[in-house]
Every structure is written in structure tokens, then in C-alpha cells.
N, C-alpha and C positions, 0 to 999 in steps of 0.2 A: 318753666324748667319743669312744673309738675309735672304738668303734661305729654309732655315730653316721657318721662321717666314714668310713671303709670302705663303707657303704651308700649315701652323697651322691656317692664316686668310682667305684661298680658300677656304679650310674645312671649317670654320666658316659660310662664305657665304651662301656656298653650303649648309649647315641646313636649315639655316637662308631661302631659299629660299623654300625646301621641307615643314618645316613647315608653311609658308605661306600660301602656294598651295592646306598643305592638308588643313587648317584648313577653305579658302577660297570652299574648297568641301565640308568639313560639311556644312557648312550655307545653300551652295545650294541645297545641297539632301535632308536637313531638313526641306524648308521655306514649312509651309502649300500653298496648291495647293489654287491660286486663285478660289474659287466658283463663280455662279452668284448667287446671287439670290434669292430666292425662292418664290414663287407667295404669295400675301397671300392669306391666306387660310380662307372660313369661318368657324364661330367656330360648332365645330360636335354635329348635333340636339340630342336636352336630349335620351338620349333611352328611351322609354313604354315597360312597358308590355301591352299586348295582351289587354286590357281590356285602354287600352288611360292610366294604370299609371305610372307614375315619376316609374323606378326600384327604386330607393333608397326610395323612397314613405313608409315608414312604417308606415304612422300616425292611420292606423286599428289596429294594429298588436299592435301599446303604447296601443292606450283604452283598445283593448283586453287583456294586460300585468296586467294592473291597475285595470283590473275588475267591471269600475265604467267608464258612459258616464256625462259629463260636460255640461247640458241644458243652458243654457242662454237667460233669459227672463223679461219680465217684467209682477209684479205681481198684476198690477194691469191694466188686460188688457183683459175681461172678452168678452166674454166666453171663451177665449183659455186662458186663463192662469192665478187663482187671486188666492189673499191669503182667505177663505172663514169663515167663524163665526168661527168652532174649531182653528184658523192658521192654515190652510194645506195651501198649493201651488194645488190647480185645475185645469180642465180645461182641454178644448176642444184637444188643443197642447200636453197637457202633459199626459191625455192618450193615445195619439196616442204615444207619445215618449218612454213612461213605459210597453208598446206593444211592440216596436221596440227590449228593452232593453230584454225583457222578452224572446224573442225568443233568443236573441243573451245571453245568459246567463248570462248580467253582470247585476252591477245597475244602476237605474237612481239617477240622484244627481242634482234638481233643483238650481241652483242661478241667485234669482235676479244681472238683470242690470239698472242703470239708460240709459236710451233710449238714452242720448246723446254721451252717455259714449262706448255702445257697439262698437266698431269695435276694439278700443283700447283694453275695455277685450280680445277681439277674438287673436288679435294679439298677445298677450303676455302671453296670454293662460293661464288663469284665467280658458277660458270655451274654449269647445270643438268647440259648435256652437251655431252662434243665431237664438232661435228660437222661434219669440214671433212676432205671423203675420207679417213679415216681408213682403213689398212693392216690388219686379223683381224690379228695375230702370238701367239704362243704368250701371250709377257708379259701381253700388255692383256686376254686371256683372264681369265691368271689376278689380276688388277690390278682389271678392269675391269667390268659388266657390261651383255652388249655387246647390241646388237641382234642381228636375224637379217642377212647381207649386205642389201644393195639391190642390186650390181652390182658387176663386173669393174675389172681393171686389171693394167698390166703397165709396168714402168719401166725407161724406151730412154735412149738418148740421142740428142741433138740435137745436131747439126753444121751448121757450114756447109754449103751445098749443093757447094761449091768445095774442102772443105777437101779435105786428101789421105789423111782418117776417110771410108774405102767402107766398112766391116765392122768389128765388133767387136774383128776381130784385129789394127789397125788402130791402136787407143788407147795401145800403150804409150808409154810416153815424157811425152802429152799430158797440159796441162791442165785437169783436169773437173772443175766447180762444185757439188756437191749444197746441198739446201734442210737445214740442221743438224736435228741430231734426227730426220731422216726417215728410214722404209727406202730408200730407193735412196741413202742417206749406208750407212748398214748394207751395205748390196750391195755400194759400190764396199769400204768397208773390207773384209768378209769372201771379194770375191774380184776384188777389181782392186786391192788395195793394195800389189803388189808392181812393178805392171806403170805405174801413173800415178797422179798429182800430184794429192793431193785436196782444191782449196779448201770449205770447208762454211761456210756464206753464210745469212744470219738467213732473205733469203724471197725467190720467185721473180721476184720485181721486180728483184732485184737479180741473180741470175743471167744473166736476159734485157739484160738493159741490158750484164754485162760479154761476156755473148755476141758481143756487138752489137760491140761497143767492141775484139773481138779480145785481152781482155784473160784468156777461154778457150776453148780451144782446142773442148767441149762442154761442153756441161749434160747431167746424171744425174738423170730426170724420170721422173714418171709421163708415160703414154703419153698417156690425157686432156686434158693440159696442153699437151703439146709439140705435137698434132696444132694442139689451137687456137689457142696461139701464130704453128705456121707457118702455119696459112691467111692469118691478121692482120696478117704479115707478109710476102704475096708467095711466100708458097711455095718462098722462100732458103733455105730447110734441110730437112736428112733427116736421120730419125727413124730411129731401126737399134736391135732389140732386145735388149739390157743381160744376159737373162736369158731360158734355156724356160720360168723359174716364173713365174703366177701370181698375181693375190692377190684380196681382197674386201675391200668397203669394209662397215663398219660405225658405227652410233651407239655411242661410249660413255657411259657414264653412271656414277657412284660406285656401286659393288657393292653396299652396302646398299641403292638404288633402287632395288627390285625393282618393286615397283609404277606408280613411275613410267616406266622402262619400258616393262613392259605394258600401258601405256595409250598409247605412241607408240605402238608395236607393232603394236597391236591397231587405228591409226587406218591406218598406212601400211599396213596386207594390206587393210583394203576400200579404197583409192586404187588397191591394185594389181587386186582384184577391179574394180570399177566404171569400169574404165579409165583415171581423174583419173592415176595416176601415168606410163602410157603417155603420156599424153598430156603431160603436162611435160616428159616426158624426147626427146618429137619436136620440140619448141619448141627445145629445148636440141644436141641431135642426131641428131633425122633419123632416130630409129633408140630403141628399146626396151632400153632399157639392162639394164632386171630381164633381159628375156627371152631376152640377150643371156646374159647370165651363168650362165642355169640352160637354154641349149642340150643340154651335153652334158658332163658326167659330169668331164673331161679340158678344159672348157674352156680357152681360154689367155688371157679373159678382153676387156682392149675394144684392138683396133689397129687400123690404118687409116688413111687421112684421113680416111673421114664420116664420125666421129664426132669434134665439134669442128668442127666443120671448116663449122659456122657460125655468124658473128657473131649472138648476141639482140638482137633489136628492144630495148630498154625500153619503148619505146613502146607494146610489145603485151603487156606484161605485165599484167594482170586478176586477179590473186593476191591482192588486197585488199593491195595496196603500202602504204596507208594507218593499216594498223594495226603494223605495221611498224615500231621500232622501235630506234634507232639505239645503241649505246650505247662 
């Protein structure tokens, strides 16, 4: 009996040993091999099309599909964009945009913006672009996708002709207005902050209203607006350069909307090449503003009373007004 029991125990012991060996072997064979940690690789560069557009950029396709291009503009910026006596938004930039849309078989929608809130409107998708005498600045180049410049500009002071202000040296202690959020306001804060009392206002209409009423001693504004307004108010004001520096205007798109920017730019280039741009410019300014901008490398922009000195006649506008929708 004892021998039989010993035999049974021996068999059981042998079975356990075999089982344990088998489990151990299984663990060893299935344990993942230790691999060296791969070196951190930089992210793959964004894939671009031959035109430099991100491969996933369908901004132009979206505009083409909806059949309309929404132009964000300050409707109180004559002669670039303003509301005429009939309540219609007209102007040099509106004519340019309308011609571009006609060539692209889409409709132009004009959307009035508050200048101080323009970047919000663009980022939220309320508008497709900011096209309203917008000066190129390093900050805007960083945050937007800009078109090529199409027009030059100077920042000026406009004061009553009988004012004590005969040069920029006379502005000390005076109350000067500027549009809130504009490069004119930036210039005042940077170069004249300790010399003048700065009054920022929402739009040019209010600036010139207060200037007429004598509530402001002068207005700091883009030269094209100052000259146009002066010519339509009897020339009773004096325009003085506020700075030696010049600016250039460009259209601002969302940073990612490269294909839309390129399509608009391509069409603008064709208008410059075939003379259409010149014709629209002559209508509003009596000169080719694009050619003047490019005359010399140190061009001082738009200055002189010839620019914006002739009021446009809306009745002569043959740029397809019936296709323009005001939003």
C-alpha cells in the first residue's frame, strides 16, 4: 500500500514539475522583446500643392460652391467704400471686388463691419475677407494671409484752412481725432502721444462731423480719405503729412485660406494686365494708383489733391451693380 501511495505521489510530483516548466517556458516565449526607444521625430511638414496651398485647403471651393464672396468693409471710407445718397454701398474697392466676382461667376456680398472688430468677423467666418483700405503691418502679415499690395497710402492731418495749425510742428496741445483701431491711431499713440490729445472715434463720418463742428482741432486719417473729403467740402481744409513713412493696402484673408487668396489675386493680376484695374482707378482718382505705388522703391504712397479729388458719379457705375448684395 505504501509503495502504491509512493508511486502515486511520484507521478503527481512529476506532473507538477512538467506543468511548471511548461508555464515558465510559455511566459518566456511570449514576453515582448525590449526595443530601443525610437528617437523623437519632428512632425512631417504640411503637404502643399504646387501653388503653395495646403493640400486640405478648400476655401476657394467653399466660396465657389455657395456662389458668393462676402467682402467685409467699412462703409464709411470714401472713395474706397461708402454708402451713397441712395443707400447703396459703392466705391473703388467695391468696383474691383465686383469685377473679380463677375470673372469668377460668383456674386459679391458687401458686409459692413466695425473696424475695431474686423479680425473677429474674419476669424468667425462672418466674412470671407477684409477689403477696406487695410494697411499692411507686420502683425497683419503674421495673423492673416494677405494679397499683394494694390495701392499706396500716407497718413495725414486734415485741419480747417483757417486753423492755427500750419505744419505738424503746430499740433502740440491740440485735440486730434482718429478712427479706433486704425494705423492712424497707432501713429498718434507712437509719435504724438505726449504732444496731442487723442480722441478715438468709431468711424470717419463721426470724425469729420466733429471736425466740422469744431469739436476737434484736426483729424489724423488716410490721405486718400482726407483728400476726397476735402474736395467734396469746398477745399476749405488743409492736408498735412503726419509722417514721412508710407503704407500699402492689401486684402486680408484667414491664414488658412490660401487657395481663396490665390484665386482672388490671380484674377486681380489679370485685371491689372488687361487695363481694367487702371480704368476703375481712373474713374475714382483720375490716376492709376497701382502704377503710382510702384513708381519707385521709396514711393511715398498716395498724396496730393489729385487723388480722390473728383467725386464719383454712381450713375456712371457699370460694374454690374445688380449683382452686389448688401448684407
